[in-house]
KETOR-332791 format. One line per 2 residues: number of its first residue (from 1); their letters; for each residue z, x, y of N, C-alpha, C. Coordinates in Angstrom, 3 decimals, decimal comma, always signed. Example, Ala and Ser with C-alpha at 12.3 -4.5 7.8 and 13.67 -1.06 7.14 Angstrom:
// KETOR-332791
1	AS	+7,800/+13,190/-5,690/+7,800/+12,300/-4,500/+7,800/+13,200/-3,300  +7,080/+12,850/-2,250/+7,140/+13,670/-1,060/+7,870/+12,900/+0,030
// end
This chain:
// KETOR-332791
1	MG	+0,000/+0,810/-1,186/+0,000/+0,000/+0,000/+0,000/+0,859/+1,258  -0,397/+2,054/+1,182/-0,423/+2,936/+2,350/-0,047/+4,338/+1,933
3	AS	-0,052/+5,211/+2,893/+0,272/+6,611/+2,628/+1,751/+6,745/+2,317  +2,034/+7,581/+1,374/+3,438/+7,802/+1,031/+4,078/+8,718/+2,062
5	LS	+5,386/+8,682/+2,150/+6,090/+9,532/+3,093/+5,928/+11,006/+2,765  +5,631/+11,337/+1,525/+5,469/+12,741/+1,178/+4,273/+13,357/+1,894
7	NL	+3,308/+12,540/+2,283/+2,146/+13,056/+3,006/+2,456/+13,366/+4,462  +3,654/+13,043/+4,918/+4,019/+13,300/+6,300/+4,738/+14,627/+6,477
9	SE	+4,844/+15,396/+5,423/+5,519/+16,681/+5,550/+4,686/+17,629/+6,394  +5,325/+18,679/+6,865/+4,643/+19,608/+7,755/+3,453/+20,275/+7,095
11	NG	+3,578/+20,711/+5,859/+2,507/+21,455/+5,215/+1,727/+20,635/+4,200  +2,010/+19,381/+4,108/+1,373/+18,557/+3,087/+2,173/+18,653/+1,806
13	SG	+1,892/+17,801/+0,862/+2,680/+17,780/-0,362/+1,880/+18,233/-1,573  +0,684/+18,711/-1,361/-0,166/+19,055/-2,477/-1,125/+17,937/-2,801
15	DG	-0,765/+16,702/-2,424/-1,635/+15,548/-2,653/-2,717/+15,463/-1,581  -2,510/+16,109/-0,476/-3,456/+16,034/+0,627/-2,858/+16,670/+1,860
17	PG	-3,551/+16,569/+2,935/-3,058/+17,201/+4,167/-1,819/+16,498/+4,716  -1,045/+17,238/+5,490/+0,148/+16,702/+6,132/+0,016/+16,811/+7,636
19	LG	+1,072/+16,465/+8,337/+1,052/+16,525/+9,796/+0,772/+17,929/+10,311  +1,237/+18,929/+9,612/+1,027/+20,303/+10,033/-0,417/+20,741/+9,961
21	DI	-1,249/+19,961/+9,293/-2,664/+20,302/+9,170/-3,519/+19,742/+10,310  -2,945/+18,901/+11,147/-3,688/+18,356/+12,280/-3,849/+19,461/+13,319
23	PE	-5,068/+19,724/+13,768/-5,267/+20,779/+14,768/-4,480/+20,495/+16,054  -3,906/+21,541/+16,602/-3,090/+21,418/+17,804/-3,875/+20,782/+18,950
25	SC	-5,149/+21,088/+19,057/-5,964/+20,516/+20,135/-6,101/+18,995/+19,984  -6,153/+18,508/+18,759/-6,217/+17,055/+18,529/-4,900/+16,390/+18,905
27	VA	-3,811/+17,032/+18,547/-2,494/+16,495/+18,887/-2,344/+16,444/+20,408  -2,802/+17,503/+21,092/-2,713/+17,536/+22,555/-3,512/+16,394/+23,175
29	CV	-4,658/+16,070/+22,608/-5,458/+14,938/+23,113/-4,699/+13,628/+22,990  -3,981/+13,437/+21,916/-3,180/+12,228/+21,734/-2,023/+12,218/+22,732
31	FL	-1,403/+13,372/+22,950/-0,271/+13,474/+23,862/-0,638/+13,094/+25,291  -1,903/+13,200/+25,653/-2,330/+12,817/+27,002/-2,038/+11,347/+27,284
33	YL	-1,949/+10,537/+26,239/-1,744/+9,095/+26,388/-0,285/+8,670/+26,213  +0,593/+9,625/+25,958/+2,000/+9,302/+25,702/+2,855/+9,596/+26,917
35	TP	+4,045/+9,026/+26,925/+5,004/+9,299/+27,991/+5,710/+10,622/+27,698  +6,274/+11,254/+28,716/+7,003/+12,508/+28,491/+8,106/+12,409/+27,436
37	PE	+8,933/+11,357/+27,430/+9,943/+11,274/+26,369/+9,323/+11,189/+24,971  +8,209/+10,478/+24,841/+7,534/+10,380/+23,547/+7,001/+11,745/+23,112
39	IC	+6,447/+12,486/+24,053/+5,936/+13,827/+23,745/+7,061/+14,720/+23,260  +8,179/+14,689/+23,955/+9,318/+15,532/+23,577/+9,854/+15,155/+22,199
41	NL	+9,902/+13,880/+21,893/+10,371/+13,446/+20,575/+9,424/+13,904/+19,469  +8,132/+13,766/+19,688/+7,161/+14,180/+18,671/+7,102/+15,690/+18,508
43	AR	+7,429/+16,425/+19,564/+7,402/+17,885/+19,483/+8,402/+18,425/+18,462  +9,368/+17,619/+18,098/+10,375/+18,034/+17,117/+9,860/+17,988/+15,680
45	LN	+8,711/+17,342/+15,460/+8,240/+17,130/+14,095/+7,754/+18,391/+13,394  +6,951/+19,187/+14,081/+6,438/+20,401/+13,435/+5,890/+21,376/+14,465
47	RS	+5,495/+22,533/+13,993/+5,022/+23,622/+14,840/+3,774/+23,227/+15,637  +2,843/+22,539/+15,022/+1,616/+22,129/+15,696/+1,916/+21,168/+16,845
49	FR	+2,826/+20,263/+16,618/+3,203/+19,315/+17,661/+3,946/+20,016/+18,799  +4,790/+21,001/+18,456/+5,492/+21,763/+19,492/+4,507/+22,529/+20,353
51	GA	+3,507/+23,137/+19,710/+2,498/+23,873/+20,462/+1,718/+22,960/+21,394  +1,332/+21,808/+20,902/+0,588/+20,845/+21,721/+1,452/+20,338/+22,876
53	AS	+2,737/+20,161/+22,615/+3,645/+19,666/+23,647/+3,905/+20,700/+24,729  +3,533/+21,932/+24,508/+3,687/+22,975/+25,516/+2,401/+23,230/+26,287
55	SD	+1,364/+22,512/+25,957/+0,056/+22,703/+26,580/+0,074/+22,330/+28,057  -0,472/+23,204/+28,893/-0,569/+22,904/+30,317/-1,419/+21,664/+30,572
57	AV	-2,452/+21,455/+29,773/-3,326/+20,288/+29,958/-2,548/+18,989/+29,779  -1,643/+18,964/+28,817/-0,840/+17,759/+28,573/+0,051/+17,474/+29,775
59	WE	+0,762/+18,481/+30,252/+1,735/+18,260/+31,316/+1,080/+18,116/+32,681  -0,060/+18,756/+32,879/-0,750/+18,581/+34,165/-1,195/+17,127/+34,328
61	SK	-1,527/+16,474/+33,220/-1,926/+15,064/+33,296/-0,758/+14,164/+33,690  +0,463/+14,648/+33,537/+1,656/+13,859/+33,880/+2,120/+14,118/+35,313
63	LP	+1,603/+15,166/+35,930/+2,014/+15,532/+37,285/+1,199/+14,768/+38,323  +1,814/+14,454/+39,469/+1,032/+13,827/+40,539/+0,054/+14,837/+41,122
65	SN	-0,995/+14,348/+41,750/-2,027/+15,248/+42,278/-1,484/+16,171/+43,366  -0,415/+15,776/+44,032/+0,160/+16,600/+45,103/+1,384/+17,399/+44,640
67	YN	+1,453/+17,719/+43,364/+2,658/+18,389/+42,851/+2,909/+19,740/+43,514  +1,849/+20,448/+43,942/+2,056/+21,738/+44,614/+2,788/+21,554/+45,930
69	LL	+2,453/+20,513/+46,665/+3,150/+20,212/+47,913/+4,613/+19,883/+47,644  +4,872/+19,093/+46,615/+6,250/+18,749/+46,258/+7,048/+19,994/+45,880
71	LD	+6,418/+20,889/+45,140/+7,091/+22,131/+44,763/+7,452/+22,956/+45,986  +6,523/+23,031/+46,937/+6,780/+23,797/+48,154/+7,945/+23,216/+48,948
73	LI	+8,118/+21,901/+48,864/+9,208/+21,249/+49,592/+10,575/+21,513/+48,968  +10,615/+21,663/+47,647/+11,922/+21,776/+46,995/+12,298/+23,185/+46,558
75	SN	+11,340/+24,120/+46,576/+11,690/+25,475/+46,153/+10,771/+26,501/+46,805  +11,151/+27,744/+46,650/+10,374/+28,862/+47,164/+9,083/+29,004/+46,345
77	PD	+7,914/+29,107/+46,996/+6,648/+29,223/+46,246/+6,619/+30,393/+45,260  +7,327/+31,462/+45,557/+7,355/+32,605/+44,638/+8,045/+32,253/+43,324
79	VH	+8,979/+31,328/+43,383/+9,734/+30,942/+42,191/+8,865/+30,164/+41,212  +8,079/+29,241/+41,706/+7,312/+28,370/+40,813/+5,882/+28,825/+40,567
81	QN	+5,488/+29,960/+41,120/+4,109/+30,432/+40,977/+3,726/+30,704/+39,519  +4,647/+31,210/+38,722/+4,342/+31,577/+37,336/+4,877/+30,591/+36,302
83	LS	+5,296/+29,425/+36,747/+5,824/+28,433/+35,814/+4,705/+27,719/+35,069  +4,982/+27,326/+33,837/+4,037/+26,494/+33,090/+4,082/+25,080/+33,676
85	KK	+3,081/+24,282/+33,377/+3,046/+22,899/+33,871/+4,220/+22,096/+33,302  +4,625/+22,422/+32,084/+5,783/+21,747/+31,481/+7,046/+22,070/+32,278
87	DI	+7,203/+23,326/+32,678/+8,367/+23,729/+33,469/+8,332/+23,112/+34,873  +7,131/+23,003/+35,442/+6,993/+22,364/+36,750/+7,385/+20,896/+36,648
89	FA	+6,934/+20,232/+35,588/+7,306/+18,837/+35,381/+8,826/+18,707/+35,278  +9,448/+19,594/+34,519/+10,905/+19,562/+34,363/+11,605/+19,792/+35,699
91	LL	+11,084/+20,727/+36,485/+11,674/+21,028/+37,788/+11,583/+19,818/+38,718  +10,429/+19,169/+38,741/+10,251/+17,999/+39,599/+11,010/+16,775/+39,088
93	SR	+11,395/+16,791/+37,834/+12,111/+15,659/+37,243/+13,620/+15,749/+37,433  +14,087/+16,875/+37,904/+15,528/+17,035/+38,121/+16,003/+16,182/+39,284
95	SL	+17,250/+15,846/+39,240/+17,885/+15,128/+40,331/+18,094/+16,099/+41,491  +17,700/+15,685/+42,706/+17,806/+16,543/+43,878/+18,910/+16,044/+44,804
97	PF	+19,908/+16,894/+45,085/+20,997/+16,473/+45,968/+20,542/+16,483/+47,439  +21,138/+15,587/+48,237/+20,905/+15,582/+49,677/+22,128/+14,996/+50,364
99	ED	+22,137/+14,997/+51,693/+23,276/+14,562/+52,503/+24,551/+15,261/+52,051  +24,539/+16,592/+52,179/+25,691/+17,427/+51,815/+26,139/+17,196/+50,377
101	DN	+25,188/+17,032/+49,485/+25,436/+16,849/+48,052/+26,192/+15,562/+47,719  +26,221/+14,607/+48,640/+26,893/+13,334/+48,383/+25,982/+12,329/+47,687
103	KA	+24,676/+12,555/+47,764/+23,711/+11,660/+47,145/+22,688/+12,498/+46,382  +21,992/+11,846/+45,475/+20,940/+12,530/+44,726/+19,800/+11,567/+44,464
105	SC	+18,622/+12,110/+44,374/+17,452/+11,304/+44,070/+16,529/+12,121/+43,187  +15,610/+11,439/+42,564/+14,684/+12,097/+41,657/+13,260/+11,769/+42,099
107	LF	+12,380/+12,762/+42,063/+10,985/+12,523/+42,431/+10,278/+11,666/+41,394  +10,621/+11,850/+40,131/+10,035/+11,080/+39,047/+11,086/+10,124/+38,521
109	KF	+11,150/+8,938/+39,078/+12,212/+7,971/+38,771/+12,322/+7,629/+37,294  +11,220/+7,627/+36,552/+11,282/+7,192/+35,172/+11,988/+8,189/+34,267
111	LC	+12,265/+9,398/+34,721/+12,964/+10,361/+33,873/+14,429/+10,520/+34,242  +14,819/+10,147/+35,449/+16,197/+10,363/+35,893/+17,111/+9,236/+35,493
// end
């Protein structure tokens, strides 16, 4: 009545391919359509998924078009110049304190 759970192992079960056999580039294409929390959850499944979840192409699709301007507003440009897109997303998703640290807000409301 469907694929057995043994076929979902990282390296396959001998009966056929497993999740670990899916090319990382294919996984990254699927990740383009998922939310950041979904990507992070799936990245725990296997090495191929972790690699795809670290792809700059995946995380750049989640960033707003003006993310460089936002970065310049919240940090020194030298600090974020060498960051991966995943790290930039994480940086922009952090809660930012204001009004003498009495209040905080997040640029990406859906993650805070």
